[in-house]
SELUMTOR-777470 format. One line per field, with one value per atom (N, C-alpha, C): residue number from 1; x, y, z. Coordinates in pm, 1 decimal. Example, Ala and Ser with C-alpha at 12.3 -4.5 7.8 and 13.67 -1.06 7.14 Angstrom:
BEGIN
num [1  1  1  2  2  2]
xx [1319.0  1230.0  1320.0  1285.0  1367.0  1290.0]
yy [-569.0  -450.0  -330.0  -225.0  -106.0  3.0]
zz [780.0  780.0  780.0  708.0  714.0  787.0]
This chain:
BEGIN
num [1  1  1  2  2  2  3  3  3  4  4  4  5  5  5  6  6  6  7  7  7  8  8  8  9  9  9  10  10  10  11  11  11  12  12  12  13  13  13  14  14  14  15  15  15  16  16  16  17  17  17  18  18  18  19  19  19  20  20  20  21  21  21  22  22  22  23  23  23  24  24  24  25  25  25  26  26  26  27  27  27  28  28  28  29  29  29  30  30  30  31  31  31  32  32  32  33  33  33  34  34  34  35  35  35  36  36  36  37  37  37  38  38  38  39  39  39  40  40  40  41  41  41  42  42  42  43  43  43  44  44  44  45  45  45  46  46  46  47  47  47  48  48  48  49  49  49  50  50  50  51  51  51  52  52  52  53  53  53  54  54  54  55  55  55  56  56  56  57  57  57  58  58  58  59  59  59  60  60  60  61  61  61  62  62  62  63  63  63  64  64  64  65  65  65  66  66  66  67  67  67  68  68  68  69  69  69  70  70  70  71  71  71  72  72  72  73  73  73  74  74  74  75  75  75  76  76  76  77  77  77  78  78  78  79  79  79  80  80  80  81  81  81  82  82  82  83  83  83  84  84  84  85  85  85  86  86  86  87  87  87  88  88  88  89  89  89  90  90  90  91  91  91  92  92  92  93  93  93  94  94  94  95  95  95  96  96  96  97  97  97  98  98  98  99  99  99  100  100  100  101  101  101  102  102  102  103  103  103  104  104  104  105  105  105  106  106  106  107  107  107  108  108  108  109  109  109  110  110  110  111  111  111  112  112  112  113  113  113  114  114  114  115  115  115  116  116  116  117  117  117  118  118  118  119  119  119  120  120  120  121  121  121  122  122  122  123  123  123  124  124  124  125  125  125  126  126  126  127  127  127  128  128  128  129  129  129  130  130  130  131  131  131  132  132  132  133  133  133  134  134  134  135  135  135  136  136  136  137  137  137  138  138  138  139  139  139  140  140  140  141  141  141  142  142  142  143  143  143  144  144  144  145  145  145  146  146  146  147  147  147  148  148  148  149  149  149  150  150  150  151  151  151  152  152  152  153  153  153  154  154  154  155  155  155  156  156  156  157  157  157  158  158  158  159  159  159  160  160  160  161  161  161  162  162  162  163  163  163  164  164  164  165  165  165  166  166  166  167  167  167  168  168  168  169  169  169  170  170  170  171  171  171  172  172  172  173  173  173  174  174  174  175  175  175  176  176  176  177  177  177  178  178  178  179  179  179  180  180  180  181  181  181  182  182  182  183  183  183  184  184  184  185  185  185  186  186  186  187  187  187  188  188  188  189  189  189  190  190  190  191  191  191  192  192  192  193  193  193  194  194  194  195  195  195  196  196  196  197  197  197  198  198  198  199  199  199  200  200  200  201  201  201  202  202  202  203  203  203  204  204  204  205  205  205  206  206  206  207  207  207  208  208  208  209  209  209  210  210  210  211  211  211  212  212  212  213  213  213  214  214  214  215  215  215  216  216  216]
xx [82.1  0.0  86.0  194.6  282.0  345.4  384.4  446.1  347.6  220.1  118.8  96.1  89.7  69.3  186.3  308.9  428.1  429.0  390.7  387.6  283.4  167.9  61.7  107.3  170.5  217.7  323.5  410.9  513.1  448.8  349.1  281.5  213.5  149.9  81.5  180.2  294.8  395.2  452.2  475.5  530.3  430.0  305.2  201.7  164.1  188.9  144.2  184.0  308.3  344.4  271.1  208.4  139.2  -9.7  -67.3  -209.4  -288.3  -406.9  -488.9  -500.1  -480.1  -478.2  -613.1  -605.5  -725.7  -803.7  -740.5  -809.8  -759.3  -832.6  -787.1  -785.5  -696.4  -694.7  -707.4  -763.2  -789.2  -789.4  -822.1  -822.2  -901.6  -839.1  -903.1  -861.8  -798.4  -754.2  -638.6  -623.8  -513.8  -457.6  -330.8  -274.4  -145.0  -101.2  26.4  29.5  -84.9  -87.6  -59.0  -111.8  -85.7  62.8  124.5  268.1  349.2  308.6  378.1  373.5  256.2  239.3  325.1  320.5  397.8  547.9  595.1  737.5  781.0  697.6  730.3  733.8  633.3  625.4  737.4  774.5  882.8  1016.1  1037.0  1160.6  1180.2  1070.4  1079.2  1061.0  1045.6  1038.8  901.7  797.6  662.4  603.9  649.0  588.7  696.5  669.4  767.7  719.8  602.7  549.3  598.8  537.6  574.7  512.4  585.0  530.7  454.6  329.9  251.2  130.9  111.4  -1.0  -135.5  -134.6  -259.7  -268.6  -371.1  -389.9  -458.9  -376.0  -428.3  -410.1  -419.4  -413.2  -276.2  -168.8  -35.1  -15.4  -62.8  -53.0  -139.6  -257.6  -348.3  -282.4  -222.0  -156.9  -40.2  34.0  148.1  102.1  -4.9  -58.2  -103.5  -173.9  -220.8  -103.0  1.1  119.4  186.0  195.3  252.4  168.1  37.4  -50.9  -37.3  -30.0  -17.3  113.5  222.0  353.3  359.8  286.0  295.0  180.5  105.3  2.8  -116.4  -143.0  -254.3  -373.6  -487.6  -605.9  -579.1  -592.8  -560.2  -684.6  -702.1  -817.9  -778.8  -647.4  -602.7  -628.4  -676.3  -706.4  -595.1  -540.8  -439.0  -508.4  -543.3  -603.8  -500.9  -546.0  -453.3  -350.4  -393.7  -301.8  -199.9  -246.1  -153.2  -55.7  -104.7  -16.5  88.4  46.7  141.0  248.2  208.8  305.4  404.7  359.0  447.4  534.1  498.5  573.5  542.5  419.5  380.8  255.8  232.7  113.6  31.2  -93.9  -182.3  -242.6  -257.4  -321.4  -228.7  -100.4  -4.8  87.3  178.1  268.5  395.8  423.8  549.0  529.4  636.9  631.9  687.2  768.4  830.7  948.8  932.4  1030.7  1045.4  1087.1  1106.8  977.0  863.5  735.6  712.1  741.4  722.5  824.0  945.6  1046.5  998.6  942.6  888.3  771.7  692.5  582.6  631.7  744.6  802.8  844.7  904.8  945.2  824.0  717.7  598.5  530.9  521.4  458.5  540.7  672.6  758.8  747.3  738.4  721.3  589.2  485.5  355.5  360.4  429.3  435.3  525.2  630.1  717.1  639.0  562.2  485.0  377.1  311.8  205.4  257.1  375.9  430.1  521.4  586.1  694.9  702.4  596.1  604.9  621.7  706.4  737.0  859.1  903.5  1025.0  1146.5  1264.4  1384.8  1407.9  1477.8  1493.1  1553.3  1656.0  1718.3  1618.4  1523.0  1419.4  1322.4  1298.5  1211.8  1280.3  1408.8  1484.1  1484.6  1494.8  1499.2  1371.3  1256.6  1131.3  1134.3  1180.7  1193.2  1290.6  1399.5  1499.3  1441.6  1358.0  1294.8  1209.5  1133.3  1052.3  1142.7  1250.2  1340.6  1413.3  1444.8  1507.0  1411.6  1283.7  1185.2  1175.2  1182.2  1178.1  1291.5  1407.9  1525.2  1518.4  1438.2  1430.2  1336.3  1375.9  1291.5  1166.8  1161.8  1047.0  932.3  951.8  850.8  825.7  718.1  695.0  815.2  828.7  950.3  932.7  829.7  814.4  778.7  803.3  771.9  622.5  540.1  395.4  351.4  410.5  374.9  405.1  521.7  558.9  465.8  441.7  360.6  217.1  161.7  21.2  1.3  107.3  90.4  -1.7  -94.5  -199.1  -140.8  -181.0  -142.1  0.4  72.7  214.3  236.9  154.9  177.8  47.3  53.2  -64.6  -114.5  -23.2  -63.7  -151.1  -134.1  -221.3  -356.1  -352.2  -476.4  -567.0  -506.8  -590.5  -606.9  -554.3  -576.6  -477.8  -381.1  -285.3  -193.8  -188.0  -112.0  -163.6  -289.1  -350.3  -321.9  -252.4  -216.5  -105.1  -110.1  -5.1  121.8  233.8  357.7  415.5  490.1  556.6  692.9  761.8  889.5  994.0  986.9  1083.7  1068.2  944.5  919.8  966.3  945.2  990.1  1142.9  1210.6  1356.9  1407.1  1338.5  1376.2  1360.0  1252.6  1230.3  1343.1  1382.8  1492.0  1622.8  1649.8  1773.2  1774.0  1659.9  1650.9  1671.3  1607.8  1622.3  1764.5  1835.1  1973.6  2072.7  2020.0  2106.1  2136.3  2083.1  2109.1  2020.8  2082.1  2007.6  2056.7  1996.0  2036.3  2012.6  1932.1  1898.8  1997.0  2081.4  2179.0  2112.3  2003.4  1940.5  1817.9  1765.4  1648.4  1525.3  1442.6  1320.2  1194.5  1208.7  1093.1  1123.3  1017.3  1029.6  896.4  899.8  775.6  797.6  688.0  691.9  665.9  764.8  747.5  632.5  594.5  488.2  350.0  338.3  205.7  194.3  305.3  301.6  232.1  152.9  80.8  112.4  180.0  211.0  318.7  285.9  383.8  501.4  471.1  577.8  675.5  622.5  709.0  789.8  724.9  793.0  899.6  889.2  986.8  1112.9  1110.2  1225.3  1338.4  1462.7  1575.7  1588.3  1598.9  1611.2  1757.5  1783.3  1919.6  1958.9  1861.6  1888.3  1757.2  1765.1  1648.6  1676.2  1577.3  1586.0  1456.0  1463.0  1341.4  1252.4  1125.8  1029.8  1020.9  1104.7  1094.0  1211.7  1179.5  1281.0  1289.8  1410.3  1430.9  1490.6  1438.0  1483.8  1479.5]
yy [-120.2  0.0  125.9  124.4  241.3  269.7  162.4  180.7  242.6  198.7  254.1  401.4  437.6  577.2  661.8  610.7  684.1  706.8  603.9  616.3  718.3  717.1  812.1  954.3  976.2  1109.9  1158.8  1069.0  1105.6  1152.6  1078.4  1115.4  1250.7  1275.2  1402.5  1517.8  1499.5  1604.8  1637.1  1533.0  1555.2  1620.4  1589.0  1643.4  1785.5  1822.3  1951.2  2069.8  2077.3  2194.0  2204.0  2097.8  2101.2  2077.9  2155.8  2145.7  2169.5  2113.8  2127.1  2273.6  2301.8  2437.4  2505.3  2633.7  2705.4  2755.0  2763.5  2827.9  2775.8  2811.1  2789.9  2925.5  2942.6  3067.4  3036.1  3130.2  3108.4  3242.3  3238.2  3358.5  3470.1  3586.5  3700.7  3721.9  3619.5  3632.3  3732.1  3793.8  3886.5  3863.6  3899.8  3893.9  3815.5  3793.5  3728.2  3583.2  3512.5  3374.3  3366.3  3463.3  3466.5  3491.2  3577.4  3603.1  3475.9  3397.0  3269.9  3178.9  3170.5  3086.6  3139.2  3269.6  3329.7  3308.8  3324.3  3305.8  3162.8  3066.2  2925.7  2893.9  2940.4  2913.4  2982.5  3101.1  3174.6  3102.8  3049.7  2979.0  2859.0  2790.4  2669.1  2695.6  2824.1  2857.7  2850.6  2835.1  2830.3  2970.4  3065.7  3200.0  3304.4  3396.6  3497.7  3640.1  3652.8  3785.1  3841.0  3949.8  4016.1  3943.4  3940.3  3884.9  3997.1  4015.4  4130.2  4094.8  3964.8  3925.2  3929.2  3939.8  3944.0  3817.8  3738.5  3612.7  3642.6  3679.7  3711.5  3597.9  3630.2  3527.0  3460.5  3537.5  3479.6  3378.6  3412.4  3320.4  3197.6  3218.7  3106.9  3008.2  3060.8  2973.2  2897.4  2965.7  2902.1  2791.9  2817.1  2716.6  2593.3  2613.6  2500.3  2421.1  2491.6  2423.0  2340.1  2395.9  2323.2  2200.7  2216.2  2103.6  1993.8  2033.5  1934.5  1856.5  1925.6  1863.1  1770.0  1802.3  1726.2  1627.3  1599.6  1496.8  1533.0  1664.2  1710.6  1745.1  1765.2  1809.5  1947.9  1964.2  2090.5  2179.9  2254.3  2342.5  2487.8  2513.1  2649.6  2698.3  2610.8  2647.8  2593.1  2679.4  2634.7  2598.6  2469.8  2416.9  2337.5  2256.3  2182.3  2097.9  2021.8  1929.9  2004.4  2105.5  2183.7  2261.1  2318.5  2392.0  2298.9  2178.2  2081.9  2046.0  2028.3  1996.0  2110.1  2233.4  2349.8  2367.9  2299.0  2312.1  2439.2  2488.7  2610.9  2585.7  2676.6  2670.9  2795.5  2780.3  2895.0  2938.5  3067.9  3121.4  3132.2  3098.5  3106.5  3224.1  3242.7  3356.1  3324.5  3195.1  3157.3  3103.0  3092.7  3037.2  2897.7  2868.0  2736.5  2731.8  2669.7  2675.4  2541.1  2542.8  2417.4  2340.0  2410.4  2341.5  2251.6  2303.2  2221.7  2109.4  2135.1  2030.3  1915.9  1949.2  1847.4  1776.4  1850.7  1789.7  1688.0  1716.7  1622.4  1493.9  1507.0  1389.0  1302.6  1365.7  1290.8  1225.7  1300.4  1244.4  1128.6  1143.3  1035.5  914.6  940.6  831.0  757.5  830.9  768.3  674.5  716.7  627.4  508.4  529.7  418.7  318.8  368.3  280.3  207.2  278.9  217.5  113.5  136.1  47.3  -61.7  -35.6  -125.7  -159.8  -136.7  -178.1  -330.0  -374.4  -516.0  -555.2  -466.1  -491.0  -461.6  -515.1  -479.7  -329.0  -276.8  -130.9  -72.8  -136.3  -85.6  -83.7  -176.9  -179.6  -64.0  -19.7  95.4  223.8  235.1  351.5  352.9  235.0  224.6  278.4  254.1  307.1  459.4  516.9  662.3  713.9  640.7  682.5  683.2  585.1  581.9  706.5  745.5  867.8  987.2  1001.0  1114.2  1109.2  990.2  978.4  1026.2  1000.7  1049.5  1201.2  1258.5  1405.1  1466.8  1403.8  1455.8  1431.9  1335.6  1299.7  1393.4  1430.0  1515.7  1443.6  1313.5  1234.4  1229.4  1287.9  1281.0  1419.6  1434.0  1561.2  1599.9  1730.2  1776.6  1808.2  1752.7  1763.8  1626.1  1607.7  1479.7  1451.0  1550.3  1530.0  1500.3  1570.7  1547.8  1405.9  1354.5  1217.2  1117.1  1135.7  1039.4  1035.9  1153.3  1157.8  1151.8  1128.8  1111.6  992.8  1011.6  910.9  773.1  673.8  535.8  500.8  593.6  569.3  470.2  476.3  392.4  327.5  197.5  124.6  179.0  223.7  272.5  396.6  474.3  590.4  543.0  449.7  400.5  330.6  254.2  177.8  245.4  366.2  442.7  419.3  329.6  304.1  423.9  518.2  641.1  718.8  695.3  768.9  708.3  593.8  533.7  614.8  626.0  697.1  613.1  668.1  590.5  567.1  457.8  433.1  502.8  492.8  562.2  511.6  382.8  326.7  390.1  406.8  469.3  613.9  683.6  823.0  829.3  738.6  735.8  702.5  609.1  573.0  692.0  768.9  887.7  988.5  1008.5  1102.9  1055.0  925.6  873.0  890.6  867.7  886.9  1033.7  1123.3  1266.4  1314.0  1246.3  1282.8  1224.5  1152.3  1109.4  961.3  879.3  735.7  675.9  619.0  556.3  413.3  317.0  176.5  124.3  196.1  149.4  197.5  292.4  348.2  410.2  482.8  559.6  499.8  390.6  327.0  418.0  405.2  484.2  399.8  267.9  177.9  62.4  4.9  -117.9  -190.6  -319.6  -396.6  -523.5  -583.0  -711.7  -820.2  -903.3  -1004.4  -1101.1  -1116.8  -1212.4  -1155.5  -1024.2  -963.3  -875.3  -838.1  -747.9  -813.2  -734.6  -785.4  -706.1  -591.4  -507.2  -571.9  -600.9  -661.4  -566.8  -437.7  -340.1  -340.7  -341.8  -341.7  -470.9  -582.7  -711.8  -728.7  -649.4  -660.7  -578.6  -494.4  -408.2  -488.2  -457.9  -530.0  -499.8  -602.0  -585.8  -561.0  -451.4  -416.0  -472.9  -484.6  -544.9  -579.8  -665.2  -704.1  -673.6  -615.9  -588.2  -635.6  -731.5  -785.5  -843.5  -805.0  -856.5  -773.2  -672.4  -583.0  -596.7  -591.5  -584.4  -439.0  -387.6  -247.1  -239.0  -144.4  -131.9  13.8]
zz [0.0  0.0  0.0  82.9  89.9  -46.2  -118.3  -249.0  -347.3  -340.1  -431.1  -402.5  -274.9  -237.5  -284.2  -267.2  -308.0  -458.6  -535.0  -681.0  -724.2  -654.2  -687.0  -659.3  -543.1  -506.7  -604.3  -649.4  -745.7  -875.5  -919.9  -1044.7  -1030.7  -916.8  -894.2  -894.8  -827.6  -820.5  -957.2  -1038.0  -1170.8  -1264.2  -1247.0  -1333.9  -1296.4  -1170.0  -1118.8  -1204.8  -1257.6  -1336.2  -1467.7  -1514.5  -1642.1  -1622.3  -1534.3  -1505.3  -1633.1  -1641.0  -1760.6  -1800.6  -1925.4  -1972.1  -1952.6  -1916.2  -1876.1  -1995.8  -2111.3  -2221.8  -2353.7  -2459.7  -2595.4  -2663.0  -2759.2  -2834.2  -2982.1  -3056.1  -3197.7  -3270.0  -3397.0  -3479.8  -3412.7  -3399.6  -3335.3  -3191.0  -3130.3  -2991.1  -2982.4  -2863.4  -2839.3  -2700.3  -2680.5  -2546.5  -2537.6  -2413.1  -2387.3  -2436.6  -2428.1  -2474.5  -2624.2  -2698.0  -2842.4  -2867.3  -2785.9  -2800.2  -2776.3  -2675.4  -2648.7  -2770.8  -2831.0  -2949.6  -3063.8  -3086.0  -3194.7  -3174.2  -3050.5  -3021.1  -3048.0  -3005.3  -3027.7  -3177.2  -3249.0  -3392.5  -3469.2  -3423.0  -3488.5  -3467.9  -3347.1  -3315.2  -3406.1  -3442.4  -3524.6  -3673.5  -3710.1  -3851.1  -3915.3  -3834.6  -3890.9  -3912.6  -3833.9  -3833.2  -3859.4  -3949.6  -3985.7  -3956.2  -3895.9  -3867.1  -3734.9  -3692.8  -3567.7  -3449.2  -3338.5  -3213.9  -3145.9  -3187.8  -3144.7  -3057.9  -3033.5  -2949.4  -3018.8  -3151.2  -3227.4  -3313.5  -3291.8  -3364.6  -3497.0  -3597.6  -3728.7  -3827.1  -3955.9  -4059.4  -4065.4  -4041.0  -4043.1  -3932.0  -3812.5  -3699.2  -3723.4  -3779.0  -3809.3  -3905.5  -4011.7  -4108.8  -4044.3  -3956.3  -3890.2  -3795.3  -3721.4  -3629.2  -3706.3  -3815.4  -3896.0  -3952.5  -3995.1  -4046.8  -3938.0  -3817.4  -3704.2  -3671.5  -3669.2  -3637.9  -3742.3  -3866.8  -3975.4  -3962.9  -3934.6  -3922.4  -3801.7  -3695.9  -3571.9  -3550.9  -3656.1  -3648.8  -3562.4  -3547.3  -3465.5  -3554.4  -3492.3  -3567.1  -3623.8  -3753.9  -3819.6  -3819.5  -3709.3  -3698.1  -3669.8  -3653.7  -3628.2  -3487.8  -3401.2  -3262.2  -3172.2  -3088.4  -2994.3  -2864.1  -2852.9  -2731.7  -2653.9  -2558.6  -2472.0  -2546.3  -2646.3  -2712.5  -2797.8  -2871.0  -2953.5  -2866.2  -2756.6  -2665.8  -2605.5  -2568.4  -2511.7  -2613.0  -2739.5  -2843.8  -2865.1  -2840.6  -2851.4  -2727.6  -2619.7  -2496.2  -2420.1  -2435.0  -2364.9  -2280.6  -2185.9  -2101.7  -2124.3  -2159.5  -2179.2  -2047.5  -2032.2  -1912.6  -1794.4  -1812.6  -1702.7  -1720.3  -1624.4  -1629.2  -1705.8  -1723.5  -1787.1  -1925.7  -2001.7  -2134.8  -2134.6  -2232.2  -2241.5  -2145.6  -2030.2  -1923.4  -1856.9  -1728.2  -1657.0  -1643.0  -1641.8  -1632.6  -1752.3  -1872.9  -1991.9  -1996.1  -1942.6  -1936.0  -1848.7  -1731.9  -1642.9  -1709.9  -1786.0  -1858.2  -1960.2  -2026.3  -2121.1  -2050.4  -1932.8  -1856.1  -1825.5  -1778.5  -1738.4  -1859.4  -1970.5  -2090.2  -2145.0  -2147.6  -2194.1  -2101.2  -1970.3  -1874.3  -1897.4  -1934.9  -1959.8  -2080.2  -2188.4  -2304.6  -2274.3  -2197.0  -2157.8  -2073.4  -1978.1  -1890.5  -1970.3  -2059.7  -2139.4  -2237.1  -2291.9  -2393.8  -2337.8  -2222.0  -2183.0  -2035.4  -1958.9  -1819.3  -1813.4  -1724.1  -1716.4  -1797.4  -1887.1  -1964.0  -1875.8  -1910.7  -1835.2  -1842.0  -1743.2  -1735.3  -1863.1  -1916.7  -2039.0  -2154.7  -2153.4  -2255.4  -2242.3  -2120.0  -2098.5  -2144.6  -2113.3  -2162.4  -2315.3  -2374.7  -2520.4  -2584.9  -2523.4  -2578.4  -2577.3  -2465.7  -2459.3  -2563.2  -2585.9  -2684.6  -2825.4  -2857.4  -2989.8  -3011.2  -2909.1  -2919.6  -2948.8  -2873.6  -2890.7  -3024.5  -3072.9  -3205.3  -3313.9  -3295.2  -3392.5  -3388.3  -3268.5  -3257.1  -3338.6  -3336.3  -3406.8  -3557.4  -3599.9  -3741.5  -3817.6  -3937.6  -4021.5  -4070.9  -4053.5  -4101.8  -4002.5  -3882.8  -3777.6  -3718.8  -3640.8  -3571.9  -3486.3  -3458.8  -3392.1  -3244.6  -3182.3  -3037.3  -2981.4  -2852.8  -2789.2  -2797.5  -2766.5  -2773.5  -2916.4  -3012.7  -3152.1  -3196.1  -3155.8  -3190.5  -3124.0  -2994.8  -2919.9  -2969.4  -3000.9  -3040.9  -3192.2  -3268.5  -3411.8  -3437.2  -3526.7  -3550.0  -3578.7  -3498.6  -3520.4  -3483.5  -3418.8  -3392.1  -3278.6  -3173.1  -3055.4  -3009.8  -2985.0  -2938.7  -2805.5  -2719.6  -2587.0  -2595.8  -2702.8  -2724.1  -2777.9  -2871.8  -2933.9  -2834.1  -2740.9  -2647.6  -2511.2  -2496.4  -2373.8  -2261.4  -2280.6  -2173.1  -2147.0  -2241.8  -2222.2  -2101.6  -2062.9  -1953.1  -1815.7  -1811.0  -1683.0  -1617.1  -1484.2  -1411.9  -1411.5  -1459.1  -1464.2  -1326.0  -1311.2  -1183.5  -1181.7  -1068.4  -1051.7  -1150.2  -1186.4  -1281.5  -1418.9  -1464.0  -1594.1  -1594.8  -1484.6  -1474.3  -1482.2  -1412.9  -1416.1  -1556.5  -1623.1  -1759.6  -1854.1  -1834.9  -1917.5  -1898.0  -1773.4  -1745.2  -1807.2  -1799.0  -1856.7  -2008.6  -2072.4  -2217.5  -2253.7  -2179.8  -2205.2  -2180.0  -2091.4  -2062.3  -2162.5  -2263.2  -2372.5  -2383.2  -2292.6  -2302.6  -2411.0  -2512.7  -2622.1  -2643.8  -2577.7  -2594.5  -2735.6  -2816.2  -2950.9  -3056.3  -3020.1  -3113.6  -3236.7  -3210.7  -3317.6  -3382.2  -3330.8  -3392.9  -3388.0  -3491.3  -3500.9  -3481.8  -3482.0  -3471.9  -3377.2  -3324.6  -3246.1  -3253.8  -3226.0  -3223.2  -3143.3  -3101.7  -3032.4  -3136.7  -3168.9  -3274.2  -3248.8  -3122.4  -3090.9  -3118.0  -3123.4  -3139.7  -3263.9  -3325.8  -3441.1  -3560.1  -3631.9  -3749.6  -3875.7  -3861.0  -3976.8  -4063.1  -4187.7  -4278.0  -4300.9  -4309.9  -4332.4  -4216.1  -4093.3  -3976.0  -3967.9  -3991.3  -3983.1  -4091.0  -4197.6  -4306.4  -4281.1  -4180.1  -4153.7  -4087.7  -4122.4  -4061.7  -3912.9  -3832.6  -3687.4  -3652.5  -3581.4  -3544.1  -3408.3  -3318.6  -3188.4  -3120.9  -3020.5  -2941.8  -2794.8  -2730.0  -2586.8  -2524.3  -2435.8  -2377.7  -2485.5  -2485.8  -2583.6  -2710.0  -2722.7  -2837.5  -2932.9  -3062.1  -3167.1  -3212.3  -3223.9  -3261.1  -3400.4  -3478.7  -3616.0  -3661.5]
């Protein structure tokens, strides 16, 4: 019981900095939240206009381009999921800071827990490394949230296991992956040979195996 309580408290503490976003912004919105969005989009090359806090046509086009690239719903509205993919918090005093960094740890821990709980520790780190390798690749979305929530990318998202609270081991594995440990040596894919059904995935050359997963 004590271990369960400790794991729950850890999850709550890690999630605290990324509380559910208070608002959504869209075409016509004005203010500091719009500036946060414009600054983030400008940094990544999606937006070339002025950071003026006015959600006009240029900002709308940039938001849609970002959503399209990151596998999000392309509606031009910066709601919770789009803001998370940008690494910003709407309605708060800060921008992309330590809060979003902690949010990345927790989100990465959730996909690790959903996809690889019960795997050896190095195998859990490897799942986190695959996510981060995709972030670095031009073939995938360029944020952790974008990679994880890309349509059909991870079974744990499709079946809802992404919503389970990660344990301390998954959180530690996420931190190790973010700190640069990559047991896969750059792999972008993995699968469980006993359950995989995708012919395309099964046809890929396997570079190494860790626990129940083949990495390629």
